[in-house]
N, C-alpha and C positions, 0 to 999 in steps of 0.2 A: 488647566495646565496646557503647555505648549506641546508640539508634536514630539513623538518619541524618536530618539536617535537610533538609527539602524546599527546593530552590533554584528560585526563580522564573525565573531566567535560563535554566534547563534545562527549564522547563515541567513540573517534577515534581509529580505528585499521586499519592501512594502509596495503592494499593488496600489496604483493611484487612479486607474481607469475604472470609473464606476459602471460603465456599460459591461465591461468584461466581468467585473465583480458580480453584477446581476445575472449575467449569463452562466457563471459558475454555479451560483446558488440555485438557479432555475433547473440545472442539470440533475439535481438531487430530487428523488421522488419523496413525497410526504406520506402522511397517514391517510386513512379513509374516513368517510362519513360514518361508517358503521363501527370501525375500530378505534376511532379517535386519533388525535395527533400522535406522531411517533417521536422518539427521542433521537436527537442529533447532537453529536459532539464535534465542535470545531477545534481543530488542532492548530495552535499558534494563531491566536486572534489578532495579534499586533495592535493596530489602532482601530480595528473594527470595520474595515472596509467590506468584508464579507458579512460580519456579524450584523450590521445594520439591516441588510436585506433578509437575513435569516430570521431576525426578530420580528419582521413584519408579517411573516407567514403564520397563518392560524393552523396549518396542518402539521406543524412540527413544534416540539419544545426544544429550544436550543440551549446546550451547555457549552462550556469552553474550557480548554486547557492551555495555560500560558505560563511559560517558564520565566519570562523576563519581568522582574518587579516593576520596571518603569512602564511597561505596557499594561500590567495589571492595574497600576494606579491610574493610568489614562482611561482605561475601560471603566473603572469604578466612577471616575469623574463624569464621563460622557454617556455612559449607559448604566445608570444606577439600578434600573430594574433588572439588569442582567447579572449584577454582582453576586447574588446568592447562588447562582449556577455557574460561576466562574471559578475553576479550580486553579489555584496558583501553584504550579509545579510542573514536573516533567511528565508529559504524556507517556513516554516509554516506561516510566516507573509506575504508572497507574494500574491498579487492579480493576480491570473493566468488569469482571464477573461479579465482584463485590459491590461495585458502585452502580452498575447497570445490569442487574440480573435478568431483566426482561428483554435485553438486547438494545442495540443502538446502531445508527448510521453515522458514518464519519465523513467529514469534509474539511478542507483546508488548503491554504497556500502553504504547502509543506516546505520547510527549510531544506535546501538541496543536500546539506551534509548529513541529514538523518532520514531522507525519504525512503531508502531501502529498509531501514530499521522499522519505520512506521508500517510498511507493508508486511514485514515479517510479523509484527505484532497483530495486524489485522488477520493474518494467516493463523496465528496461534489461537485467535478468538473467533474463528470462522463460524462457529455455531451461534455466536452472538451478533455478528456484523453481517447483515444481508446486503449492504451496499456501502460503497465508499467512492467519493468524488475528490480527486486531488489534483492540484497544480504542481507539477514537478519539472525538473530539467527535461528538455525535449528528448534527448538521447535515451534517458531512462524510460520515458513513456513509450518510445518506439520499441525498446527492448522488451518491456512487459507485455506489449500487445502482439509481438512478432510470432508468426507460426514457425514450426520446425523447418530446418533447412537454411535458416538465415544465420549469418555470423553474429547477429545481435541477440539471438535467442540464447538464454542462459538459465542459471539456477532459479532465479526468482520468476522468470517467465513460466517455467514448467510448474513450479510449486503453486503459483497463483492460478494458472490456467487449469490446474487439477480441480480447483474448487470454485473458481469464479469465471464468469464471462467478462472479458475485458474489452472496452471500447476506447479508442483514441478519438476524443471529441473535437478538439481544435488546438491550433498552435497560437502561442502568445508571444509577441515581440518584446525585445529587451527594453524598448523605450517607455513602456507603461509602468515601470517600477522605479522606486527611489530607495537606494541607489540602483542604477541599471545593472543587471548581471551581465556577465561576458557571453552568455549563451542564450538561446531561445528557450522558452518554457512551453509546456503543453498541459492540457487538462485531460485526464482519463477517468473513466468510470468503471468500477468493478461491481458486478452484481452476482450474488451467490447463485451457482448453478444447482441442478437437481441432485448432484452427487452427495450421498450421505456417507458412503464408505467406498474406498477405491477398489476393494477386492484383494487387498494385500496388507501386509504389516505396514501401517502408515509411517511409523517412526523409521523403519528400515527403508521405506520408499524415499524419505527425505535424505537419509544417509547415502543411498545409491545415487540419487540425483546429484548431490554435492560432490561425491567422489568422482562421478563420471565427468563432471565439468572441471574437476580439480586440475587435470592435465589436459587442457582443452584440445591441444593439437595432436594428441596421441589417440590411438584407437582405444575403445572402451575396455578391451582386455587388459591393457597396461594400467589404466586408471583404477579398475576394480581390484586387480591383483595387489596393487599397492595398499588398498584399504582392507581387503577381505582375505588375502591369501590366494593360493593357486587353484582352489575348488577341486582339489584332487585330480587335476589334469582335465577336468570336464570343460567343454566349450559351448557357448551359446552363439547362435548365428549373428547376434548383434555385436559380438566381440570385435568384429572387423570394421564396425561403424564408428563414427565420431559422435560425441554426445549431442551436438546440435541437430543431428539427423533424426533423433528419436522423438516421437510424440508422447503425450501423457500416457496413452494406452500402452505404448511400447515400454515405457519406464515401469509401468505396473507389471507387465509380463516379465521384464528383466528382474524386478524386485522379487517376484514369486520364485523365479529360478535361483536367484542368489540365496534366498531363504532356505531353499531345498538343498543346495549344494555347498553352502559354507560349512567350514569345519566346526 
């Protein structure tokens, strides 16, 4: 069958540069001689530009998730050996724990319109996903890897950095895609850090981070009071700061304080 037509509604921009495709695939670590190959899930396989390099590796077993029926048909025709491990459906709706109870690594040229949702799903399954390599919009990649103090630093930066070490690997120009996107892309790598527990109520931590950035230009006092009330008039030293000034450790401290003082 012929090439797949890129669908705007799915945020599809097909990578056509094979050198970059190989470089992305080489950025993902594999299994070991002792432990055997590891499971890798490619999100959004498209026409298989990454898939072909992943399938050549003996240190991984590649699975795929593809929502576009036309791409699924193309992959079945061109990579028949891959077909039994290709899941036709939406990655965001997959139950990873049920399908991959032993864990998995994730890779993909992620559609721009759902890249943040993909990372939130990685976060939800952080005990299953030790590593993720993704090509995303450059400005999102910068945001995720930014340290505190930057105006790019935001909710997803804090939440991902709490449980993952994030590396900005390289920038990818618009010209290597069909159709070309309007902005540059970048490849980032997430590797699970040593944190098993943050030392606070983790569900509350997520609420505190989201609330703090909810009114980004305001001091944290105003943002948290909108979400949690006035804490009986009690004040924390961070209340006069803005959310982008706080590190993960600062948010952990703030979460413990909120837990102690909320009504």
